[in-house]
Structure formats: C-alpha cells, structure tokens
C-alpha positions, -999 to 999 in steps of 0.1 A, spaced: -2 -1 -1 28 24 10 44 16 -24 12 24 -42 8 56 -21 41 70 -31 37 61 -68 43 91 -91 6 85 -103 -8 84 -71 5 115 -56 -5 136 -87 -40 119 -85 -44 127 -46 -33 161 -49 -54 170 -79 -83 152 -61 -77 169 -28 -77 203 -44 -108 199 -64 -126 193 -30 -124 230 -19 -132 243 -55 -166 223 -53 -172 236 -18 -170 274 -29 -194 268 -60 -217 251 -38 -214 280 -16 -220 308 -42 -249 291 -55 -264 287 -21 -258 324 -17 -276 329 -50 -303 313 -43 -307 334 -11 -305 367 -28 -332 351 -54 -353 346 -24 -351 376 -8 -358 396 -40 -388 372 -44 -401 380 -14 -398 419 -23 -412 414 -57 -441 395 -39 -445 421 -18 -446 447 -41 -474 432 -62 -493 426 -36 -496 462 -24 -523 486 -34 -516 508 -64 -505 539 -58 -502 574 -81 -463 566 -96 -455 604 -86 -453 594 -49 -425 566 -52 -404 583 -81 -404 617 -96 -378 626 -120 -340 629 -118 -347 601 -91 -346 566 -90 -372 538 -85 -365 523 -51 -356 486 -52 -386 478 -30 -412 493 -50 -402 476 -81 -430 461 -96 -455 479 -74 -486 487 -93 -488 526 -99 -514 548 -118 -505 578 -136 -532 603 -150 -529 624 -180 -529 623 -219 -509 607 -244 -480 626 -263 -477 603 -293 -458 632 -313 -427 620 -287 -433 578 -288 -405 556 -296 -396 518 -296 -370 495 -278 -352 473 -304 -349 435 -297 -375 426 -271 -391 393 -271 -429 387 -274 -446 365 -246 -438 337 -260 -402 341 -256 -388 336 -290 -404 364 -317 -381 395 -315 -398 427 -319 -401 461 -303 -415 474 -269 -438 505 -277 -431 535 -254 -454 564 -251 -452 594 -230 -477 606 -206 -480 641 -198 -494 639 -162 -513 672 -148 -485 679 -130 -467 683 -163 -441 657 -158 -437 630 -185 -443 590 -174 -426 566 -199 -454 541 -205 -445 509 -218 -476 497 -244 -462 465 -246 -451 443 -277 -451 446 -315 -435 427 -343 -409 442 -365 -412 464 -393 -400 456 -431 -365 456 -420 -343 469 -390 -343 504 -404 -378 510 -409 -400 524 -379 -427 498 -373 -465 500 -375 -475 511 -339 -509 511 -327 -524 545 -322 -522 561 -281 -557 565 -273 -560 603 -271 -578 624 -240 -578 621 -204 -572 586 -191 -555 567 -162 -531 542 -167 -522 512 -139 -491 491 -146 -460 480 -130 -432 503 -116 -402 491 -134 -365 508 -132 -347 527 -156 -330 501 -177 -291 504 -176 -278 470 -189 -280 476 -223 -261 507 -244 -273 527 -267 -259 527 -306 -248 552 -327 -265 561 -360 -299 543 -350 -331 551 -368 -353 577 -356 -373 573 -327 -355 539 -321 -333 532 -286 -319 505 -270 -332 508 -234 -360 524 -217 -343 550 -197 -360 583 -183 -326 600 -179 -317 596 -223 -355 605 -226 -349 637 -204 -321 650 -227 -341 640 -258 -372 659 -248 -356 682 -227 -387 681 -203 -388 663 -167 -393 625 -171 -401 604 -139 -373 584 -133 -381 546 -140 -409 534 -162 -447 520 -161 -453 488 -174 -491 490 -187 -516 467 -174 -545 483 -180 -564 516 -192 -595 533 -181 -617 544 -204 -604 511 -221 -591 515 -259 -604 493 -287 -584 460 -286 -570 470 -324 -554 501 -305 -535 478 -280 -499 463 -276 -497 429 -267 -490 430 -230 -453 426 -212 -462 392 -190 -456 400 -154 -425 381 -136 -422 349 -129 -418 349 -89 -404 317 -73 -402 329 -38 -403 295 -17 -375 272 -8 -400 245 -19 -403 256 -54 -367 257 -59 -363 222 -48 -386 209 -73 -371 229 -100 -385 263 -103 -351 275 -93 -319 263 -101 -298 277 -74 -304 258 -47 -300 221 -67 -268 233 -79 -258 243 -45 -262 206 -29 -251 190 -63 -213 208 -58 -213 196 -25 -225 161 -32 -198 157 -58 -174 172 -30 -184 144 -6 -178 119 -36 -143 126 -41 -131 107 -11 -151 79 -18 -137 75 -55 -104 82 -41 -107 49 -15 -123 28 -46 -93 34 -67 -65 30 -43 -80 -6 -32 -84 -15 -67 -47 -2 -76 -36 -21 -42 -53 -51 -51 -39 -54 -86 -2 -45 -70 -7 -73 -50 -20 -95 -81 12 -88 -99 33 -92 -69 16 -127 -62 25 -134 -105 56 -127 -102 64 -146 -67 49 -177 -85 66 -173 -116 96 -170 -95 90 -203 -77 85 -220 -109 120 -210 -118 
C-alpha cells in the first residue's frame, strides 16, 4: 500500500483530488448565496406586487431613481399621451419568449406637467431593422393608466446611428436629454387603461415577473441555485469515496502482480 501511495501517479492523483474539494465547496456556497439572494428579491417583488396601487409620482420623481423595494409595485398615472414623442425599443421578445420585435414607449403628460414613460407592450418588427414599425395608435384624451413600476434600464448600451425614434433601452435620463422635459424616473409597464381602448389599438401586454419565492419551489426545479449548491457539495463528498475505491483497486492489482511474479519465480 505504501509503495502504491508513493508512486508518481498516485501523488499527482491525490493532489488533484483534494485540490478539487475546496473548489467544489466554494462553488456550492456561491450557488447557495445566489439562492438566498433570489429568495430575498422574490419576497420583495411579491410584497410589491401585492401592495395596493399608488400614484407613480408618490414613489418616483424626475431625476431620482426607483426604490428597489418598489420595483413591480402597481402604480397609476393620469394625464394624456404625447404620441409625437413616442419611440420603440429594439430587440425585445414577445410573450412566447422567442419572437423578436419592439416595445412601444409612449410618454404620458401628467396633470403636473411631468412625463411618465409608459411601456404599452410588444409589437412585431417592421419590414426591416431600419424601418419604423407600424404602431397601434395611442388613445387620445384624458385617461388613467395602471401598471407595474420598473426601474430605468442600464444593462444595454445605446448604439450610434440608430434610426429616428429607435432606442436600445428604456431610460428616463436618456429621454430627459432628448425631450428636454422632466421625465419621471423609471417607467410604467402597462396593465390596464381607463377608459379601455379598442383591442386594435393595444399592443401585446408584457407578461409579469415569474416569481418563485419559496425554498420548496426551488427544490422541485422552479429555481436552480439550491439544487446546484447541493450538487456541488455532493460531488465534494464523493471525491474521498472515489479516492478510496481507486486506491483499493490499485492495491489489489499490485498484490496480484506481486503474487504472479512470486509464482513465476518459484517455477524457475
């Protein structure tokens, strides 16, 4: 056994095996921390979605930012649409998660004179990427919109030389510069309009968030971080077992070779 352990192959194999264990433990901890963070975010999102609707200007204002705890909260805004400054956001998928098109963003002029960016929903692409698509007309007159409060998008970068009224992200700061008017931070993801416009004048609604807030949901597959953490820790626990199995096999093989050599020597 000592001879087997001291062989070059087993020295390297042992070092590799036991260097992998800490890495797998750390990967498991990382996945578990992501699981905890996701649960915290989902809990906050659930609480925001279940809170009663409030006027958007009570939780957000021009030049500010959307509080994380208010993301996805149901908010309302009253005023009239400004279709002259409407724009579309490129590379957005429909509710089926596959078809790529645009989001239609129409500013709503509130009674206070501020602008609220309203995501009226998804529409299909036009004839090509440089042609402004056919957009359902925005309802006219005084109305009240209700929707989910979303923070400004910052994860996409604007691309130079885009066609007029086409953008890569929904960002109140970008539109403040473009429109030279105060734009309320974040945007409203439309759910309903009062009075209700004709169906032909409505874009495809943006689906709400898919919230999985409980540990049980994560275990059965609606969340992946906890199963991945358990998987990494199981791999780490199995490495010593594999090491022992391989060691016993090599010791057995070495004994068989030694016995065969001794038998050959006895015959000679």
